Backbone as a chain_set.jsonl record, in Angstrom:
{"seq": "MNQTGYLLGLMARIAVNGLVFFCNNLTGHVNELHLRASLPDDYAAEAEWDAYYRSRLGGKINPSLLDLEHLNILDLSNNDFGGVQIPEFICSLKSLTYLNLSRANFLGAIPHNLGNLSKLHYLDLGENYQLEAKTLQWVSSLSSLQYLDLSEANLS", "coords": {"N": [[-122.8, 10.296, -58.556], [-124.474, 12.496, -56.501], [-127.773, 13.213, -56.281], [-130.701, 15.082, -55.896], [-134.159, 16.083, -55.902], [-137.1, 18.119, -55.829], [-140.506, 19.312, -55.973], [-141.696, 22.639, -55.64], [-144.355, 24.108, -55.621], [-144.614, 26.279, -58.227], [-141.955, 26.067, -58.69], [-139.052, 24.054, -59.157], [-136.761, 22.368, -57.153], [-133.482, 21.497, -57.475], [-130.769, 19.521, -56.653], [-127.429, 18.796, -57.058], [-124.701, 17.044, -56.154], [-124.438, 18.763, -53.912], [-124.734, 21.291, -55.022], [-127.143, 23.72, -55.654], [-129.979, 24.484, -57.554], [-132.798, 26.33, -58.799], [-135.622, 25.854, -60.781], [-138.151, 27.141, -62.932], [-141.191, 25.551, -63.122], [-143.046, 25.795, -65.172], [-141.844, 27.198, -67.317], [-139.283, 26.196, -67.457], [-137.048, 27.698, -67.042], [-133.986, 28.532, -65.446], [-133.949, 30.011, -62.376], [-132.615, 30.483, -59.994], [-129.362, 30.136, -58.64], [-127.638, 28.55, -56.257], [-124.697, 28.368, -55.154], [-123.105, 28.433, -52.99], [-120.517, 27.765, -50.694], [-120.585, 25.827, -47.749], [-119.762, 27.302, -44.852], [-117.936, 26.35, -42.062], [-118.498, 26.734, -38.483], [-116.578, 28.745, -36.151], [-115.609, 27.004, -34.185], [-115.524, 24.505, -35.223], [-114.634, 21.09, -35.93], [-111.447, 19.905, -37.138], [-111.763, 18.187, -39.303], [-114.183, 19.035, -40.411], [-113.46, 21.557, -41.36], [-111.536, 20.775, -43.241], [-113.195, 19.422, -45.058], [-114.741, 21.579, -45.921], [-112.767, 23.181, -47.239], [-112.133, 21.457, -49.338], [-114.532, 21.399, -50.707], [-115.026, 23.861, -51.86], [-115.771, 25.949, -54.649], [-113.787, 26.923, -57.479], [-111.465, 28.524, -59.751], [-112.037, 29.557, -63.164], [-114.913, 31.486, -63.811], [-117.489, 30.541, -65.807], [-118.541, 32.162, -68.763], [-120.885, 31.191, -69.826], [-122.926, 31.442, -68.072], [-124.357, 33.625, -68.843], [-126.262, 32.64, -70.533], [-128.355, 32.059, -68.937], [-130.827, 33.737, -68.858], [-132.95, 34.401, -67.23], [-132.132, 34.407, -64.671], [-132.402, 35.132, -61.312], [-131.264, 34.988, -58.792], [-127.997, 34.709, -57.664], [-125.583, 33.074, -55.973], [-122.427, 32.841, -54.978], [-120.888, 32.711, -52.777], [-118.377, 32.214, -50.187], [-116.557, 30.649, -51.535], [-113.533, 29.902, -53.421], [-112.097, 31.698, -55.668], [-109.541, 32.157, -56.412], [-108.268, 34.676, -56.346], [-108.969, 36.288, -58.556], [-110.329, 38.861, -60.73], [-113.669, 40.169, -60.379], [-115.762, 38.849, -62.746], [-116.531, 40.721, -65.652], [-118.749, 40.048, -67.198], [-120.747, 39.31, -65.451], [-122.05, 41.611, -64.88], [-123.882, 41.818, -66.859], [-126.04, 40.264, -66.346], [-128.995, 40.882, -66.322], [-131.426, 40.287, -65.01], [-130.907, 39.797, -62.378], [-131.675, 39.932, -58.937], [-130.518, 39.404, -56.595], [-127.262, 39.145, -55.54], [-124.526, 37.51, -54.391], [-121.287, 37.564, -53.658], [-119.569, 37.297, -51.608], [-116.696, 36.653, -49.497], [-115.205, 35.141, -51.4], [-112.753, 35.286, -52.502], [-112.121, 37.29, -54.48], [-110.421, 39.878, -56.292], [-109.024, 43.146, -57.022], [-110.402, 45.852, -59.043], [-113.741, 46.789, -58.323], [-116.252, 46.096, -60.569], [-117.568, 48.835, -62.282], [-119.752, 48.581, -63.855], [-121.577, 47.064, -62.498], [-123.525, 48.703, -61.725], [-125.366, 48.564, -63.754], [-127.121, 46.606, -63.112], [-129.995, 46.978, -62.475], [-132.165, 45.864, -61.151], [-131.296, 44.811, -58.801], [-131.664, 43.965, -55.403], [-130.147, 43.088, -53.367], [-126.773, 43.083, -52.651], [-123.767, 41.665, -52.042], [-120.493, 41.973, -51.509], [-118.68, 41.62, -49.599], [-115.824, 40.957, -47.468], [-113.894, 40.238, -49.321], [-110.804, 40.642, -49.465], [-109.06, 42.049, -51.092], [-110.41, 43.645, -52.826], [-111.234, 46.664, -54.535], [-112.6, 49.943, -54.776], [-112.682, 52.402, -57.048], [-114.412, 54.433, -57.434], [-117.687, 55.072, -56.149], [-119.845, 55.747, -57.561], [-121.418, 54.215, -59.27], [-123.173, 52.875, -57.592], [-125.326, 54.535, -57.165], [-127.003, 54.073, -59.291], [-128.395, 51.86, -58.661], [-131.295, 51.648, -57.882], [-133.161, 50.012, -56.623], [-131.846, 48.799, -54.595], [-131.5, 47.307, -51.429], [-129.788, 46.175, -49.634], [-126.366, 46.367, -49.051], [-123.086, 45.269, -48.978], [-119.853, 46.056, -48.597], [-117.749, 45.438, -47.036], [-114.412, 45.296, -45.931], [-113.418, 46.001, -48.418], [-111.259, 48.154, -50.263], [-111.932, 51.429, -50.185], [-110.802, 53.808, -50.864]], "CA": [[-123.358, 11.622, -58.461], [-125.532, 12.63, -55.52], [-128.746, 14.08, -56.927], [-132.045, 15.082, -55.322], [-135.004, 17.14, -56.441], [-138.501, 18.094, -55.441], [-141.294, 20.418, -56.496], [-142.134, 23.671, -54.71], [-145.317, 24.911, -56.367], [-144.175, 26.526, -59.598], [-140.502, 25.942, -58.767], [-138.444, 22.756, -58.868], [-135.447, 22.48, -56.523], [-132.628, 20.4, -57.917], [-129.458, 19.558, -56.017], [-126.483, 17.827, -57.598], [-123.438, 17.13, -55.414], [-124.443, 19.916, -53.026], [-125.03, 22.528, -55.744], [-128.593, 23.821, -55.693], [-130.58, 25.473, -58.436], [-134.251, 26.312, -58.856], [-136.16, 26.06, -62.131], [-139.578, 27.377, -63.052], [-141.802, 24.346, -63.681], [-143.802, 26.095, -66.392], [-140.986, 27.66, -68.411], [-138.01, 25.483, -67.46], [-135.949, 28.643, -66.841], [-133.264, 28.518, -64.175], [-134.132, 31.299, -61.719], [-131.729, 30.636, -58.848], [-128.183, 29.285, -58.488], [-127.077, 28.646, -54.915], [-123.43, 27.628, -55.227], [-122.394, 28.838, -51.783], [-119.875, 26.717, -49.901], [-121.012, 25.909, -46.349], [-118.656, 27.701, -43.984], [-118.083, 25.826, -40.691], [-118.337, 27.752, -37.447], [-115.2, 28.911, -35.656], [-115.205, 25.925, -33.285], [-115.715, 23.226, -35.918], [-113.507, 20.154, -35.927], [-110.542, 20.023, -38.281], [-112.339, 17.431, -40.431], [-115.189, 19.896, -41.048], [-112.732, 22.572, -42.123], [-110.954, 20.102, -44.407], [-114.29, 19.191, -46.007], [-115.073, 22.897, -46.493], [-111.728, 23.571, -48.196], [-112.241, 20.584, -50.516], [-115.814, 21.585, -51.403], [-115.159, 25.193, -52.461], [-115.59, 26.125, -56.09], [-112.68, 27.796, -57.829], [-111.166, 28.594, -61.176], [-112.676, 30.57, -63.992], [-116.372, 31.443, -63.879], [-117.795, 30.405, -67.22], [-119.492, 33.14, -69.297], [-122.142, 30.561, -70.228], [-123.954, 31.926, -67.157], [-125.17, 34.593, -69.583], [-127.377, 31.92, -71.157], [-129.431, 31.988, -67.946], [-131.397, 35.077, -68.977], [-133.979, 34.624, -66.216], [-131.506, 34.179, -63.374], [-132.689, 36.186, -60.332], [-130.416, 34.844, -57.61], [-126.702, 34.071, -57.872], [-124.821, 33.048, -54.729], [-121.137, 32.16, -55.127], [-120.144, 33.071, -51.571], [-117.566, 31.258, -49.414], [-115.747, 29.83, -52.431], [-112.182, 30.439, -53.616], [-111.85, 31.897, -57.092], [-108.106, 32.271, -56.644], [-107.749, 36.03, -56.475], [-109.234, 36.886, -59.869], [-111.287, 39.956, -60.702], [-115.067, 39.822, -60.613], [-115.933, 38.87, -64.206], [-117.379, 41.797, -66.183], [-119.994, 39.549, -67.776], [-121.777, 39.245, -64.409], [-122.771, 42.885, -64.97], [-124.869, 41.699, -67.939], [-127.128, 39.402, -65.895], [-129.963, 41.957, -66.053], [-132.56, 39.857, -64.182], [-130.489, 39.545, -61.003], [-132.167, 40.729, -57.813], [-129.692, 39.009, -55.463], [-125.921, 38.741, -55.945], [-123.655, 37.34, -53.236], [-119.937, 37.144, -54.014], [-118.765, 37.516, -50.405], [-115.716, 35.631, -49.074], [-114.961, 34.251, -52.538], [-111.388, 35.553, -52.953], [-112.003, 38.157, -55.656], [-109.556, 41.032, -56.044], [-109.008, 44.17, -58.064], [-111.445, 46.874, -59.069], [-115.149, 46.395, -58.403], [-116.716, 46.594, -61.877], [-118.566, 49.9, -62.177], [-120.932, 48.148, -64.609], [-122.568, 46.484, -61.596], [-124.605, 49.687, -61.718], [-126.346, 48.196, -64.79], [-128.025, 45.597, -62.558], [-130.98, 47.874, -61.866], [-133.151, 45.121, -60.359], [-130.668, 44.286, -57.587], [-132.113, 44.34, -54.067], [-129.146, 42.599, -52.423], [-125.433, 42.957, -53.225], [-122.774, 41.404, -51.003], [-119.124, 41.765, -51.991], [-117.891, 41.713, -48.379], [-114.743, 40.06, -47.082], [-112.937, 39.983, -50.399], [-109.874, 41.583, -48.849], [-108.267, 42.807, -52.049], [-111.277, 44.398, -53.733], [-111.118, 48.117, -54.384], [-113.558, 50.751, -55.531], [-112.117, 53.705, -57.423], [-115.545, 55.327, -57.216], [-118.927, 54.382, -55.801], [-120.905, 56.405, -58.311], [-122.272, 53.177, -59.859], [-124.178, 52.46, -56.605], [-126.504, 55.403, -57.302], [-127.868, 53.518, -60.342], [-129.081, 50.688, -58.112], [-132.405, 52.284, -57.17], [-133.923, 49.007, -55.864], [-130.941, 48.17, -53.632], [-131.879, 47.369, -50.021], [-128.674, 45.689, -48.822], [-125.065, 46.479, -49.702], [-121.948, 44.986, -48.105], [-118.534, 46.218, -49.211], [-116.789, 45.341, -45.942], [-113.033, 44.922, -46.236], [-112.973, 46.548, -49.706], [-110.551, 49.428, -50.191], [-112.82, 52.436, -50.78], [-110.1, 55.089, -51.015]], "C": [[-124.515, 11.602, -57.463], [-126.54, 13.642, -56.045], [-130.092, 13.953, -56.231], [-132.845, 16.197, -55.985], [-136.403, 17.013, -55.896], [-139.187, 19.354, -55.936], [-141.727, 21.345, -55.371], [-143.122, 24.56, -55.453], [-144.875, 25.05, -57.806], [-142.675, 26.359, -59.777], [-140.083, 24.501, -58.482], [-137.071, 23.027, -58.267], [-134.66, 21.256, -56.928], [-131.261, 20.581, -57.264], [-128.607, 18.439, -56.599], [-125.155, 18.054, -56.885], [-123.348, 18.394, -54.563], [-124.701, 21.249, -53.699], [-126.537, 22.584, -55.968], [-129.014, 24.864, -56.718], [-132.079, 25.255, -58.491], [-134.686, 26.635, -60.268], [-137.653, 26.324, -62.031], [-140.19, 26.17, -63.744], [-142.531, 24.598, -64.995], [-142.889, 26.412, -67.565], [-139.696, 26.856, -68.541], [-136.815, 26.399, -67.25], [-135.305, 28.448, -65.479], [-133.369, 29.921, -63.59], [-133.126, 31.547, -60.598], [-130.572, 29.643, -58.921], [-127.584, 29.545, -57.11], [-125.833, 27.767, -54.885], [-122.509, 28.005, -54.07], [-121.753, 27.622, -51.12], [-120.278, 26.916, -48.444], [-119.811, 26.142, -45.447], [-118.875, 27.15, -42.581], [-117.971, 26.967, -39.677], [-116.91, 27.719, -36.905], [-114.699, 27.737, -34.825], [-115.364, 24.547, -33.917], [-114.44, 22.383, -35.846], [-112.684, 20.315, -37.202], [-111.094, 19.308, -39.514], [-113.403, 18.25, -41.164], [-114.535, 20.969, -41.897], [-112.094, 21.967, -43.374], [-112.011, 19.865, -45.479], [-114.703, 20.501, -46.678], [-114.046, 23.288, -47.56], [-111.788, 22.728, -49.474], [-113.493, 20.882, -51.345], [-115.939, 22.922, -52.123], [-114.969, 25.145, -53.974], [-114.415, 27.054, -56.321], [-112.472, 27.796, -59.327], [-111.938, 29.691, -61.879], [-114.194, 30.382, -63.968], [-116.752, 31.519, -65.353], [-118.832, 31.434, -67.678], [-120.804, 32.519, -69.789], [-123.268, 30.881, -69.238], [-124.878, 32.929, -67.847], [-126.344, 33.943, -70.296], [-128.575, 31.82, -70.218], [-130.085, 33.369, -67.829], [-132.393, 35.409, -67.874], [-133.443, 34.412, -64.799], [-131.751, 35.378, -62.463], [-131.708, 36.175, -59.168], [-129.147, 34.097, -57.994], [-125.902, 34.207, -56.582], [-123.576, 32.183, -54.933], [-120.271, 32.363, -53.88], [-119.408, 31.878, -50.954], [-116.767, 30.301, -50.292], [-114.361, 30.445, -52.564], [-111.877, 30.512, -55.102], [-110.429, 32.366, -57.372], [-107.585, 33.673, -56.867], [-107.896, 36.609, -57.871], [-110.209, 38.05, -59.708], [-112.703, 39.42, -60.89], [-115.285, 39.913, -62.125], [-116.927, 39.954, -64.652], [-118.718, 41.271, -66.679], [-121.104, 39.415, -66.735], [-122.637, 40.504, -64.447], [-123.826, 42.871, -66.07], [-126.035, 40.791, -67.565], [-128.27, 40.293, -65.388], [-131.121, 41.57, -65.155], [-132.194, 39.67, -62.717], [-131.149, 40.509, -60.018], [-131.293, 40.489, -56.584], [-128.353, 38.524, -56.001], [-125.04, 38.705, -54.707], [-122.333, 36.749, -53.704], [-119.0, 37.279, -52.812], [-117.839, 36.328, -50.126], [-115.409, 34.627, -50.185], [-113.598, 34.507, -53.18], [-111.333, 36.217, -54.32], [-111.088, 39.315, -55.292], [-109.676, 42.015, -57.193], [-110.203, 45.098, -57.968], [-112.836, 46.248, -59.128], [-115.676, 46.947, -59.722], [-117.805, 47.661, -61.716], [-119.841, 49.546, -62.942], [-121.924, 47.358, -63.76], [-123.763, 47.428, -61.463], [-125.664, 49.423, -62.775], [-127.376, 47.201, -64.269], [-129.134, 46.295, -61.767], [-132.031, 47.166, -61.019], [-132.597, 44.609, -59.036], [-131.308, 44.858, -56.327], [-131.006, 44.065, -53.059], [-127.826, 42.438, -53.163], [-124.436, 42.812, -52.09], [-121.444, 41.06, -51.659], [-118.153, 41.734, -50.811], [-116.845, 40.624, -48.232], [-113.964, 39.477, -48.251], [-111.844, 41.03, -50.173], [-109.057, 42.41, -49.84], [-109.119, 43.481, -53.11], [-111.077, 45.885, -53.483], [-112.155, 48.812, -55.259], [-112.918, 52.108, -55.797], [-113.163, 54.797, -57.203], [-116.752, 54.478, -56.834], [-120.116, 54.983, -56.536], [-121.896, 55.392, -58.905], [-123.384, 52.742, -58.916], [-125.458, 53.29, -56.763], [-127.462, 54.919, -58.389], [-128.707, 52.347, -59.838], [-130.258, 51.156, -57.242], [-133.234, 51.302, -56.347], [-133.114, 48.398, -54.725], [-131.404, 48.403, -52.195], [-130.741, 46.942, -49.106], [-127.397, 45.775, -49.641], [-123.982, 46.211, -48.668], [-120.675, 45.079, -48.924], [-117.445, 46.122, -48.145], [-115.471, 44.749, -46.43], [-112.552, 45.407, -47.606], [-112.253, 47.873, -49.448], [-111.384, 50.464, -50.921], [-112.123, 53.779, -50.978], [-109.576, 55.29, -52.414]], "O": [[-125.425, 10.781, -57.576], [-126.198, 14.809, -56.236], [-130.572, 12.843, -56.001], [-132.281, 17.131, -56.554], [-136.843, 15.92, -55.54], [-138.533, 20.34, -56.275], [-142.08, 20.892, -54.282], [-142.762, 25.659, -55.875], [-144.77, 24.059, -58.529], [-142.167, 26.492, -60.89], [-140.695, 23.819, -57.66], [-136.302, 23.823, -58.806], [-135.108, 20.123, -56.751], [-130.674, 21.662, -57.317], [-129.019, 17.279, -56.626], [-124.556, 19.124, -56.996], [-122.293, 19.026, -54.502], [-124.872, 22.255, -53.01], [-127.139, 21.609, -56.419], [-128.485, 25.975, -56.752], [-132.572, 24.15, -58.263], [-134.183, 27.576, -60.882], [-138.332, 25.793, -61.151], [-139.759, 25.8, -64.836], [-142.619, 23.705, -65.838], [-143.125, 25.95, -68.681], [-139.083, 26.834, -69.608], [-135.676, 25.933, -67.274], [-135.991, 28.225, -64.482], [-132.943, 30.897, -64.208], [-132.819, 32.697, -60.286], [-130.767, 28.465, -59.224], [-127.084, 30.636, -56.838], [-125.914, 26.567, -54.621], [-121.287, 27.902, -54.172], [-122.383, 26.571, -51.002], [-120.309, 28.047, -47.957], [-118.95, 25.274, -45.304], [-119.897, 27.448, -41.961], [-117.421, 28.027, -39.976], [-116.147, 26.79, -37.168], [-113.493, 27.495, -34.762], [-115.339, 23.534, -33.217], [-113.331, 22.902, -35.721], [-113.18, 20.805, -38.216], [-110.911, 19.773, -40.638], [-113.516, 18.173, -42.387], [-114.983, 21.263, -43.005], [-112.112, 22.58, -44.441], [-111.76, 20.08, -46.665], [-114.984, 20.522, -47.877], [-114.421, 23.684, -48.664], [-111.523, 23.233, -50.565], [-113.508, 20.642, -52.552], [-116.861, 23.107, -52.918], [-114.132, 24.41, -54.498], [-114.083, 27.875, -55.465], [-113.207, 27.151, -60.075], [-112.426, 30.631, -61.253], [-114.694, 29.264, -64.089], [-116.374, 32.457, -66.054], [-119.886, 31.568, -67.055], [-121.737, 33.246, -70.132], [-124.436, 30.623, -69.529], [-126.044, 33.065, -67.476], [-127.318, 34.618, -70.63], [-129.687, 31.527, -70.657], [-129.915, 34.07, -66.832], [-132.651, 36.584, -67.611], [-134.212, 34.257, -63.85], [-131.364, 36.501, -62.787], [-131.362, 37.225, -58.626], [-129.197, 33.009, -58.567], [-125.584, 35.316, -56.152], [-123.663, 30.96, -55.045], [-119.052, 32.199, -53.937], [-119.76, 30.718, -51.166], [-116.344, 29.244, -49.823], [-114.053, 31.418, -51.876], [-111.457, 29.532, -55.717], [-110.145, 32.907, -58.441], [-106.554, 33.847, -57.517], [-107.024, 37.352, -58.323], [-110.839, 38.197, -58.661], [-112.908, 38.36, -61.481], [-115.018, 40.957, -62.72], [-118.017, 40.08, -64.095], [-119.724, 41.974, -66.59], [-122.282, 39.405, -67.092], [-123.814, 40.468, -64.088], [-124.591, 43.827, -66.196], [-126.929, 40.571, -68.381], [-128.476, 40.435, -64.183], [-131.755, 42.453, -64.578], [-133.071, 39.412, -61.893], [-131.18, 41.721, -60.228], [-131.32, 41.277, -55.639], [-128.303, 37.606, -56.818], [-124.826, 39.725, -54.052], [-122.265, 35.585, -54.097], [-117.783, 37.364, -52.975], [-118.139, 35.181, -50.459], [-115.359, 33.42, -49.947], [-113.318, 34.008, -54.27], [-110.604, 35.777, -55.208], [-110.988, 39.692, -54.124], [-110.337, 41.753, -58.198], [-110.915, 45.132, -56.964], [-113.077, 45.305, -59.881], [-115.561, 48.147, -59.974], [-118.835, 47.416, -61.089], [-120.893, 50.142, -62.707], [-123.003, 47.014, -64.242], [-124.869, 47.004, -61.131], [-126.752, 49.995, -62.709], [-128.398, 46.976, -64.916], [-129.189, 46.204, -60.541], [-132.725, 47.818, -60.24], [-133.335, 44.037, -58.235], [-131.473, 46.071, -56.195], [-130.927, 44.722, -52.021], [-127.757, 41.745, -54.178], [-124.274, 43.72, -51.274], [-121.288, 40.008, -52.279], [-116.94, 41.814, -51.003], [-116.962, 39.532, -48.788], [-113.443, 38.364, -48.175], [-111.954, 42.165, -50.638], [-108.42, 43.385, -49.441], [-108.618, 43.85, -54.172], [-110.788, 46.308, -52.364], [-112.527, 48.329, -56.328], [-112.648, 52.868, -54.867], [-112.84, 55.927, -56.838], [-116.816, 53.295, -57.167], [-121.266, 54.746, -56.165], [-123.084, 55.69, -59.026], [-124.433, 52.285, -59.372], [-126.554, 52.787, -56.518], [-128.624, 55.323, -58.402], [-129.627, 51.9, -60.522], [-130.208, 51.065, -56.016], [-133.953, 51.731, -55.445], [-133.63, 47.572, -53.972], [-131.667, 49.536, -51.79], [-130.725, 47.302, -47.929], [-127.347, 45.315, -50.782], [-123.955, 46.84, -47.61], [-120.447, 44.281, -49.833], [-116.35, 46.656, -48.321], [-115.444, 43.82, -47.238], [-111.376, 45.236, -47.926], [-112.6, 48.613, -48.528], [-111.531, 50.395, -52.141], [-112.785, 54.785, -51.232], [-108.962, 56.318, -52.702]]}, "num_chains": 1, "name": "protein.A"}
């Protein structure tokens, strides 16, 4: 297991096998999960692309994420979740200010309960080519939202 960590003031950065999370040193709460796969540039060698494809997360996203009540940042971008729907339980992570699910191979209806994430400043669902929004009314509940990407989603 490849593991590194260091302190950043009140935050501790911990990396295990390329997965990065940040914990509050005083409370021990996990505040950030950076599980983004590193996407090579267009001109990268085949070996880099092979490494990217092998490193992507996939499968079922475990609802135990709900135990991270103080989670502010969740980045699952550039992974391959195999064409499943965005899990409804993500809409219950009330402390989120940043949610990036771009290029992660989600499909189906965008959960309207994302509108419950009232603290969100950043929401990126872009480049999930089979996502669809029946309505965008839920966006109006996101009063703190500063960035929204729904590129490639079917909005009709």
